N, C-alpha and C positions, 0 to 999 in steps of 0.2 A: 587236400586241395582247398577245402573251405577255409582252413586255418591260414593258408598262404594268402588267399584272396583277402581275408579279413586283415592280415598284417599289411598288405599293400595299400588297402583302403585307409588304414590307420596312419601309415606313413604319409600318404598323399594329403590327408587333413592337417597333419602336423606341419608339413611344408607350406601349405596354404596359409595357415595361421601365422607361421613365421614370416612369410612374405608380407602379410598385412601389417604385422608389428614393425617390420622394417620400413614400410612406407610411412607409417605413423611416426616412427622415430626420425625419418628424414624430414618429414613435414615440420616437426618441432625444431629441428636444427635450422631449416630454412627460415622459420619464423624468427628465431633469435638472430640470424644473420641479417635479415631484412630490417631489423630494428623497429622504429616507430611506424614504418610503412606496414610491417607485418601486424603491428598493433591496431592500426586503423582499418586495414583491409580484412575484415573478418569474412570467413567463408559463409556463404548463404546456405541456409538449410535446404536440403533437397525437398522438392515438392512431392507430396504423396500422391500417387495416382488415384484418381477418383474411380471407384468401382461402381459401375451401374448395376443395380439389382436386376435379377432376372424378371422379365415380365411374364405374367400369366394372363389368362383371360380376365381375371378380376382386377388386374393392375399389377404394380410392382410387388414382388414377393417381400414379405416382412421378415422372412427367415434368412439369417446370415450364417455362413460357415464360421467355425471358430477361428480360422485364420484371418477372417475379415474384421475382427473385433476392434483393432486399433484404428483401422480406416473409418469405421462407423463412428467411433468416439470423436475423431477429428472432424468429421462431417457435422456432428452435432455442435461442436464449438463454433465452426464457421457459420452455421445457421443462427446461433445466438448473436454473433457479432453483426450479421446482416440485419437481424431484427432490431438490434439497438440502433444501428445507423438509420434504418427506415423509420424509427420512432420520431415523430415530429416534435420540435421544440415548442413547449407551451408558451404562448404569447398572451398578453392581455387582450381582453375582448375589444375589438375595434369599435370606437365611438363611445366607450364608457368614460365617465367623468372621474378624474383622479385629483384629489385635493393636494396641492403642493404647498408646503410650509415656506416661510420666509427664507430659511436656509436649511440645507439637508446634505448629509454625506452621500458619497457615491454608493456606499453599501446600503444606506437607508433608502435611496431612490430605487435600487435594484429590488429590494424587498417590497417597496410600495408598488412597483410595476409588476412584480411577480416574475422577474426574468433572472437568469443566472448572472452572477457578477462579471464573469469573463465575457459574456455576450454583450453586456452593457458597456464594458470597457472598450471592446472592439468597435461598437457603435460610436462611442465618443471619439475614438481615434480617427474613424472615417469622417467624422464631422469636423476634425481639425482641432479638437480640444486637447489641452495639455494636462488636465487634472486627472491623470490616469493612475489613481490609487484609491483603494476602497475607503480610506479615511479622509480623503480630500473633501472640503466643503464646497457646495454649489449654492449659488444664489437662487432665489425662486425663479428668476427669468431664465437662467441656464437650465435648471431642472425642467422647466416647462418646454424649452426648445428640444431637449432630449426626448421628453414624453411624446411630443408631436411626431417624432420619428417612429414611434410604436403605434401610431394612429389612434391615440387616445386623446381625450379632451382635458387638458390641464386646467384646474381651477385654482387661481392664485388668491392669496388673502386680499380682501377688499381694501383698496388703497384710497378710496374716495372719502367716505365718512363725511360728517357734517363740516362744511367749510364756508367761508365768506369770500366773495370775490368783488372787486370794484366793477362798477357799471361801465360798459364801453363808452368811449367818448363819442358824442354825436358828430356826424360828418359836417353839419352846418352849425357853427357856434354863433352865428350872427344874431340869432334870436335870443341869446342869453346876455345878461348884463355884463358890463366890463368890471374888472376887479383891479385892486391896487397891485402894482408890480412888487415882486419879492426880489430884493437886492442883497447880495452877500458881499460883505467887505472882507477882502483877503489880502495877505501880504506877510512880510517878515515881521518877527517880533520887534517891538519898539520902533516901528516905522510910522506910528500915529494913527492906527486904524480906529481905536476906541475914542481917541481925542476928536477925530473927525465926526464920529457919531454923536459925541457929547455936544459938539458945536451945532450939529443939525437939530438935535432935540432939546437944546438948552438945559442939559443936565450934567452930572458929573459921575459917569459910570466908572471911570478910571480910579477915582478915589476909593471906590468900594472893592476893587480888586486887589488882592494881596500882591505886594511887590510892584504894583502899578502896571501889571501885564494881564491880559485877558487869559483866563484859564477855563472858560466855559463858552458854549455857544449862547450868545445873547440874542433874543428875538424882541424887536421893538417896532412899534408902529409910530411913524413920524408924519405930522401934517406940515407940509411946506407952506411958505407964504402965499403961494398960488392957490392953496386949498387942496392940492393933490396929496392923497395919502400914499405913503410908501412903507412897506414892511422891510425892515433891515435885519439881516442876520450878521452878527459880529463873531467871526471865528478866531480862535487863538492862533498866534503866530509861532509859538515855540515848536521845536522839532517833535516833541512828544505827542503833539495833538494832530498828527497827520490824518487819522481816521475822521476826526471832527471836520477838518477842512474839506475832505472828500464828500462828507454828507452835506456840508453847506453848499458845495458846488452843484450837487445833484438835486437839491431842493429849491433851486433859485431860478429866476428869469434872467437876471443881469448880474454880472460880477464886476465890482469896482476893485481894481487892483491898485493898492496903495504902495508906492515906492518912494523911499526917502531920497531926496536929491543929494544929500551929503553922504549917502551910504551905498546907493546903487542896488543892482540886482544881487540878492543874497539867496542862500539855499532854499529857505521857505518861500521866497518869491518865485523861484523856478518851479517848486512843487505846486504852488497855487496856480501858476500858468498852466501846468500840465493837467491839473484837476479840471480847470475851466475848459480847456481844449477837449479833454476826454468827454466832458458832459455836453459839449457842443452848445455852450452858453455865450452870448455876446459879452464883450469885455469893454469897460471904460477904464482908462489909466488915469489915476490921480497921483501926480508927482507932488509929494508933500515936502514941507520944510523949505519951500522956495524963498522964504524971507531971510534965510541965513546968508551971510555975506560969502561970496566966492563960489557959490554953487552954479552949475550950468545944466538946466533941465534937458538941453538938446543932447548932452552926453548920455543921459538915461535912456532917451528914445533910441539912440543908436545902439546902446547895449541891449535893449529889448529885442532888436532885430534878430539877434543870435538865437532867440527862443521862440521865434514865430510870431512876435507881436510887432506889426507894422502900423504905425500911427498915420493919421491923415497928413501930417507935415512931410512924411517920407513916402507918400504915394499909396498908403494903405487906407483902410476903412475903419480903423479903430480910433476913437476919440481920445485925446489926451488933454487933461486940464491941470494947470499949475495952481497949487493951493498952498495955504498955510492953515492947517487945522487949528493950531494954537491961537492965531490971530483972527481967524474967520475969513481970511482972504480967499477968493475964488469959490466960495460956497454956493453963491447964486448960479454961477455958470455950471457947476457940477450938478446942481439940482435940475437946471433946465435940460442939460444933456440926458439925465436919467428920465425925466418926464417925456422928452421928445422920443427917446428910444422906446419907451413903454407904449406910446401912441402908435408907433410904427409896428410894434409887435402885436397890437390889438388883442390884449390879454382879456379873456372872458372865461366865465365859469358858471356852472349850474348852481342854483341856490335852493331848489325844491326837491333835492334827491337825498338819499341817505348819505351821511357825512363820510368823506374820505380825507384823511389827514396824515401827518407825519410826526413821530416823536422826535423832538429836538433834544431834550434833556430829561432826566428823571432823577429823583432824589427822595430822601426821607426827611421830613421836617417835623420838628417837635411841635406837638399839638395838632398837626395836620395829617400826619401819616405819610403814605406814599403820594408823591406829587409828580406830575409830568408836564413839561412845557410842550404844547401841541401847536403845530402849524396846520391850519385848515387849507386843504387843496381844492376840494369840491364840496358842495352841499352846505348845510348849516348845522352847527353843533349847539345843542341846547342842554340846559340843566335837566337831569332826569334821563337823558339818553343812555343807552347801553352800548358800549363800544368795546372792541377787542383789538389788542396790539400784540402780535407775536403769541406768546403763551401767557399773557396777562389780560384780564378783562376788568371793566369798571362800569359802575352805574354812577354817572356824573353827579356828585354831591354838590359841588360849587365850582365856580370858575372866577379867576381874576385876570385882569390885563397886565401889561408890563409895568404899570404904575401902581399896582396893588388894588385897583378899583374892581369891585364885584360886578360881574356881567352875567346876564341870563342866556344870551345867545351870541354866537360869533359866526360870520360868514366867510367866504373864500378869501384867502391871503391874510386872514386874521390870526393872531397868536394869543394863546391864553395858557394859564396854568390850571390844570385840571386836578381836582381832588376826588378821591373815592376809589382808587385802584386797589384791588385785592392783592396783587403782587406788583413788584416794580417792573415796568416795561423797559425794554432796551432801547437806547438811542438809535434812531434810524428806522425803527419798525413802522410799518404801515398801520394806520388806524382805520378800522371799518366798523360800521354800525350794525348791530344785531337787533332782531325784532324783540326777543325776550331774553331773560336771564338764563333760562335753561338752554337756549340755542347758543348763547355765549359760552356757557360751561362746556357744552358738547364740543364746540369748535376748539376750545383750549385743550381739552382732553385728547382730541384727535391729533392736534399738532404736536403735543408732547409724545404721543405714541409714535408718530411718524419720525420725530427726531431720534427717539430711541432705536427705531428700526434702521435709520441711516447710520447711527453710530455702530450698530451691530454689523451692518454690511461693510462699513469702513474697516473694521478689524478682521474681516473674513480673509482678505488677501494676505495680511501679515501672518495669520495662522497657517494658511496654505503654504506660504513660503518656508516657514519653519518645518512643516511636515515634508516638504519637497527636499529640503536639505538633509533631513534625517533619512529619507528613502535613498537619496543618492549616496550618502555615506555608507548605508547598509549594503547597497548594491556593490560598491567598491570592495567592501570587506568580504562579501560572498565570492566575488570574482577572484580575489587574492587567495582565499581559502581553497577554492576549486583548483586554481593553478598550482598551489602548493601540494594538494593531494595527488594531482597528476604527476608532479615532479617526483614525489616520494615513490609512487608506483614504478616510474621509469627507473629510479635508482635501484629498487629491489629486484627489478627484472633485467638489470644489466644494461639499460639503455642510456644511462648517464653515469659518469664516474664519481661525482661528488654529491654528497647529501645536500638537499636544497635548504636555503635559509628560510625559517618560518616567517610568515607575513608579519609585518610590524603592526602592532595595535597601539593606537594613540591612547595611552593611559595618562591620567593626570600625574604630573611629577610633584610629589609632596615636598621634596627638598628644594625645588626651583622657587626663586623669589616671585611672589605674586605681584602682578602689576597693581600699583596703588590706585584705588578708586578716587575719582574726582570728588572732593568734598562738596556737600550740598548744604545750602542755607534754606530751611523751611520758612516760607513767608505767607502771611495772610494779608490781603490788601483790602482796606476799607476806605471809602471816599464819600464826598458829599453828593456827587452826581455820578451817573453811570458813565458819562463821557470821560471824567477824570480817572475813574477806576480802570477803564479801558486803556487810557493813555499810560498809566503807571504799569499795567501788565505788559503792554507793548514795549515799554522802556526796559523792563526786566528781561524780556526775551532777547532784546538786542545786546545785552551785556555779553562780553566774551565768556566762553564756557570752557576754555582749555584748562585753567587752573582751578576754578571754582564756579559753581553754577547755582542760580536761584531757582527754587522749586515752589511755585505758587500752589499752596494747598487749598486755598479758598479765597473768594473775593466777593464783595457785595457793597451795597450802598447803605449808609447809615452809621451811627456811632459804634464804637468798639464795645462788644458785649462779652460776657463770661464764656459763651459758647465759642467765640472767636479765640479766646485764650486757650480753651480746651483743645481746639484744633491745632493751634500753633505749638502747644506743649507736646503733641505726639511726636514731633521731630526734635532733634538735638539742638538746644539753644535756638528755639523758634523766635521769629520776629513778626510783629504786627506793624504794617505801614498804615498810618492813619492820616489821610490827606484831607485837610479842612474839616476833620471831625475829631471828637474828643472821647475819652473814656471816663466814666464816673469813678469816684474814689474806691468803691467796692471792687470794680473791675481791675483798677490799678493794683489794689492789694492782692487780688488773686494772681495777677500777672507776675507780681514780685515774688509771691510764694512759689509759683511754677517756673520761675526763672525765664520768663518770656519778656523780651524787650519790646516796648511800644514806642515806635518812632513816629513822631508827629511833625507835620510841616504844612505850610500854607502856600509855599511858592514852589512851583514844579522844578525849576532848575536847581534850587537849593536841596530839594528832596532827592534828586538824582545824584547830586554830589554826595549827600549823606549815605545813600545806598552804596555807592562805589567805595566810600571809606569803610563802611561796614563789611563789605565783601573782602576788601583787602585785609582788614583786621582779622578775618577768619582764616587767612592763609597761614601756613606754617612759616616760622621765621627762616630767613635765608642769610647765612653768614659768609664772609669772605676773609681769608687770612691776610693780614697786612704785616709784612716783615719789618720789625723794628731795628734789627741789627744783626750782624754776622761776625763770627769769630772762627779762628782756625786752631785745632788742637795741635800743640807743639810737643808736649811731653806728658807721660802718664806716670802717676806715683800713688802709693797707698798711704792713707793716714788712719790713725786710730780715733774712733769716735766713742760715744758713751757705750758702756757695756763691754769694753775691751774688744770691740769688733773693728775690723778694718774695712775701709771702703775705697773704691777706685776713684781717684780724682783726675780730671783731665785739665792739665795746665794749658791755658789757651791765651790768645791775644785777640782783642777786638779789632776787626779790619774796617768795619763801617757801622754807623748807628750806635744803638745802645742795647746791651744785654741786661734784661731785668729779671729778677727772681720770680716776681709775681706773674709774669707772662709764661705762656707755654713755649716749649722749645722743640726743635726738630734736629736730628742728627742726619746729615747727608753724606753719603759715602759713594764716590765715583758717580755722582749725578743721581743717585737713588736714595730715597728717604728710608732709613733703617729703623728709626724710632721717632715717635712723637708723643710727648707727655709733659709731666711736671718737672720743674727744677727742684731737687731736694736740698741742694746746698750751693751757695755762691759766696766765695771768699777771696779776699785779697791778703796774701800771707796767712795769718791766723785769725784775721778779723772777718766776721760775717758782714756782708754788704748787701744792699738792696738792688744796686745796679752798677754797671761799669760801662765806660764810654770808649770811643775810638782811641786806639793806641795803648790802652791799659792792658796789663796782664792780670789774670785771675785764675782761680780754680773752680771747677764746676762739677757737680754730680747730679745724676738723674734718678728719679723715683722708679725703681723696678727695672733699671737698665744699666749694665756695667761693661758691655762689650764696646767700649769707645776705643778708637784706634787713632794713632798719630796721623795727621793729615785730614781727619774728618772735619767737616764744616758744621758749625753750630749756628742755627737760625733761631732768633727769638722773635715770636710773632704774637699778634693780638687778633681776636676775631671781631670783625666789624659787622654790625647788622645792616643789611642793605634795605633800602626803601623799596617795597614791592608794589607792583602794578598788576591790574587784571590781565593785561596783554603781555 
């Protein structure tokens, strides 16, 4: 009986196990039928019942039965997870000071604040920032904004430092003395601006300018017959000196716009008008060359209407004077108009305050060193004063006026040439007075530091953009790789019929032709004054860059030195542009040895022409094929040449032009060129000939090509070198 019961129990267990295996097998079959859905919908694990320990009078019993061991271990794991969740995220101490550098990476800021990187990135995302990568760079201001979200006190680098600032302008200027007006003469090149100034001051400035055109800002003090002093600024009219004209308009009280009656409104006239309107400066129109026969000044006034200049004759409030600068006609009327307008403007300035001025020009003079033309705006400049302009400072050693006379002091609206600069100041810089040399040095060092910081911040966004592109490319590659792995899994599990294509990886194609880089001409620019150096650099930047481009390695004021040659020689076939400056014999010898070309010029438009010619000469030659003649192959035959060898000769007839042995030839078959090369033999019967003309028959053979067929067209051509341009 016991054995029978044991057998029945054993059979029952076997049936139970078999049924369970059947269910498992069915589940597997259903999973394969359901495909991707079966892959996605995974069965949830069964939740283990929580077994409460038996309670005793002393609390829960710590003794568990052996069958409850798995349950106890799972409960321990859950407790650990809960403890980790309950553990608070360590945050920086509220109110503590955190020193923020000028720039910092996201990872660096997380370490500085002592927070996890992922938490910081989430915080940045909630703030609307897009620099969501650990290696992205943040500016000091951005890092401080994030730090405030963590309730800490960000401390940014001191941006103040020693500095000089102009004194505020008093509300009531009536208590201060009047000053001479500052008048800027503007207009197109060769419209007579400098001749007008020559006539007013009874001098000959034009004769001292190369090419008879103004190439610097000239500052002159003129005393009119009425005794009124006027400070004139003469600006260049050439297109290259746009920045100079803008500075002249911003430093002036009145603009005299010179327009030639025989030429009308020209490009630089329009630009001068715009500069004056932008600076909100009153304008007086001087229509010059009115002495020429056949000119009509009224047409000039009507033309000026198109550009916002409405003269009094046409119902506006802008004065217009008809003059002849060469003959001195209309000069008194122009002077009266300037004087009257200056009285209306009631120009006044303080004389007993630290000086405030503007750099008009700067240059290096032999025997004098660094020299700057300075226009005093407020206060009085004296010999021995310590002044700062941009990142240059000076203890005034000596001063001269526009006629070369030494002066000890100069008041508002006066112009002088100041000697004693430690470095060359830049044209347009504001000049402010410092109490001591040490203060001036500290101010200059602070400004240089600020400039470097600005340059560093300017490059920050470009660096982030490069990193952003790298991250995006990596993200796309990871997504492709993930999709590929999933597709492979589906293939091996019977969820797709074809093996997936591996993701394409952009690898550099070694065999592919590399795009040709745009050739570069390395250039060092040297000039007599900072304004002309600036103009030459601007002209180089405006040159077309599609075929070749100019790269300015260095620029500065003063003669060409050996260090300039060394800089230019770092590039291939470097060039030094020397505008109104020279190089000594030793420097020229070094330049010749280093194969550096020194290009000298005294006239801006001639220099620009030379630069374009130089750039064009550096372009690779461009040739075009010019067909000289055509012939048709009529019969093929073999002839014996030296060495008892035979060669294939194409008997042909010239249909147009001339077939020449010295020229290259092409064989055209059914509209396609099958050969291009040299002519090895050209004969008429048994005689070698140099060329053959229309209607003649001849025999021809080609070097390295014998597959000539009847009916082929032979073209004789020459390569013609094309004249290249920058555009």
